[in-house]
N, C-alpha and C positions, 0 to 999 in steps of 0.2 A: 815438097816431100812426094814421093811415089804413093799412088793409092794402093791400100793393102787389101788384095783380092782374096785372101785365104784366112782361114783361123784354125787352130788346133782343137780337136776333139779327143781327149786323152783316153787311153785304154783303160785307165782306173775309174771312168764313167760307167763301164760295163755294169758293175755290181748295183749303180744307181739305175740304170735302165731295166735291169732285171727283176728288180724290186717292185717294178711299176707295171701296170696293166699295158695291154697293146693301146689302149685308148689314150692313156695318160703318158705314155712314151710318145706318142703321135703329138700329142699337145705340146709337151716337153721341146722337142725336137724343133718343131715350128717356131717356138718361142725363141729359141736359141738362136736360129738362123737369122729371125727378125731383126734380133738384138746385134749380132756380130756382122751380119751382110748389110741390112738395111739403116743401122743404127739407130732403131726405134725401140723403146721399151715395150714389150708386150702388154696388151691390156685384157681384163677379164680373166686372169688367173685366179680362179676360185679354189680349185683343188688344192688342200694344204701340202700334200706330199710333192705335187707337181711345182708348187710355189718354192719350195725349200729348196728342191733340186735345182730349180732355175738359177736361184740366188747363189748357190754354191757354184755352179758352172759359170754364171757371170764373174764372179771375182778372178777366175783364171783368164777369163777373155779380157777384162779389164787390165789386168797385171801383163798379159803378153801385148795387149795393144800398147801399154804404156813403155814397155822395153822396145817395142818396135820403132816407135816414134824417137825414143832417146837414141837408139843406133843410127836413124837416119839423120838426126840432128848432130851427131858426132861426125858421121860420114861427110856431111854437108860442110862443117866447119873445118873438117881435115882438108877436103878439096880446095876450100878457099885459101889455106895456108899452104897448100902446094905438097901435101905430105899425108900419109896414112898413119894413124896413131899406132905406136908400138902395142904388141899384145900384152896383156897383163897375165901374170900367173893366176891360175885359179886354185881356190883351197880346196883341199880334200872332201868330198861329200861327209856331212855330219853323220855320227852314229846314232842309233835309236835309243829309246829309254830303256831297252831291255838289256843294252850293253853298258853296265854300271860304271860310273867314271869316278874310280877309286883314286887314280893317280892325276897329277897335273897334266893337263892335255900336252902331247907332244907337237900340236901344231903351233905353239908358241914360241917364237924366236927367243933365244937367249940374249941374242945381240940388241941392243937399244940405244939409240942415238938420242941424246939429251941435250937440248938447247940451253943457252945461258939463261934464258927467261925461265925455263922449266927448272934449272938448277936453283934459281932463286926462289922459286915455288916450293921446292923440296925443303929448303934451308928453313923456311917458316911452316912446314908441315906440322910440326909437334904444336907450335902455337894454335893453328888451325885446328888441330884435333881436339885439343883441350877446350876451345871455344865451342866447337860442335858438341862436345858433352854437356855444355850448359845450355845450349839452345834446343827448345822443343823440336823433335824430328818431324820432318815434313810428311803430310798425309800421302799415303801410296796410291797411285791413281790404279784402276781396276786391272788393267794388264799386269802391272807390278805384282799386285795381290794375287791375281791369277797365278802368276809365275812362281810366286813363293808357296803356294799350296802344291802346285804340281811337282817342284822340288821336293817338298816334305813328303809326299807320298809316293812319288815314283823314282826319286833319284838319290844318290848317295854323293853329294858334293858338301864338301865341308869348307873350303875357303871361298873368299870373295871373289878371286880371279877365276875358279873354276865355275861358279854361278855366271860372272860376268860373260865367259866364253860360252857357256851352255845357253844363255838367253840370247847372244847374239845369233847362234846357229838356230835357234827354234822360234825366234821371235814372230817369225811371218805366220807359222803353222799355228800358234798359239793365239794370235790374234784373229785369223781366221775362225778357229774354233769357238772363242769367246764371241765374236759378231755373231755367228751363225746361232749362238744360244741366246742371243739378245742381252748380252752382259750378264747372264746369271751365272755367277762362277761356280755355284753348287752344280748346276746341271753341267756345266763346261768340264768340271773335275770327273763328274759321273760318266761322261761320254769317253773320257780317257779310260776309266776303270772298265766300262763294257768293252771297249776295244782290246785291252789287256787280257781280259778273261778270255774272250773269243779266240784271240790269236794263240794264247798259252794251251787252250783245248785242242787246238789245231796243229800244236807243236812248231808254230811259226813265230819268227821275229819280225819287229818293225819298230818304226820311228813314230814321232807326232804325224808324219804325213799319212801313216797309215789310218789314223784318226779321220784325218780329211776325206779319205777316198771313200769311206762310207758313213760319213757323217748324220745324214738324214736318218739312217737306220739306228745308229748309235743314240741319237738326239731323242728318237721316240722312246727307247727304253729306260735312257737317263732319266728323263721326265716322269716316267712312271716310277722309277725307284725312289726320286726324290719327294714326290707327292705321298707315295706309302711311309717314305720315312716321318714326313711331316704328320702325317695322320696318326701313326703310332704314337709318337711324341705327344700329341694332343690328346689322346685317350689315356696314355700312362699318366697325364697331369690330371 
């Protein structure tokens, strides 16, 4: 595999660097280059804002590197087999949470090929559904729970198909938001709420990727809101 001699610094990082002091920005860019070019984790990142910003950019670097290695591997395999893999059709870019999905997504094909084994499964679907009703429901993992909270607060999705398509489109962004918030679902939901409010005030629209672009800033305000809410609840009790 060819040695990767470059990496991507996205335009969306401008907000992150703008919010930092010159000294903080210098520490951050050195840490980013050390990780991307020298493949070494930076040590001594004591500043909380710099540390959060680095974690955010690191996720993109890891994602880009994994995709690069995947492409190299596919090209290598294609070369061995004497041919180049056929291009695949790309799906339309997903819409953001301000464009409410009131109708079934048009991106879903009406033509479905069902194998004999799948037909057999469909014939027993009624029995399986009846058995599922009697069985205890499995415990949701954190990402599923976070996804359900987001749908409840910010989306207008009614059918299971709509929710499944929506989750597939936004899974990576939701996962990044939740990981950045340390798995705290309340804070993660509040981060989205902060982003929604700021974009609405500016008369702008965006999707969940808009939350990721300025996540450290939204995270700080979200933490303050959640702490204030908890404090008020304790005082009222």
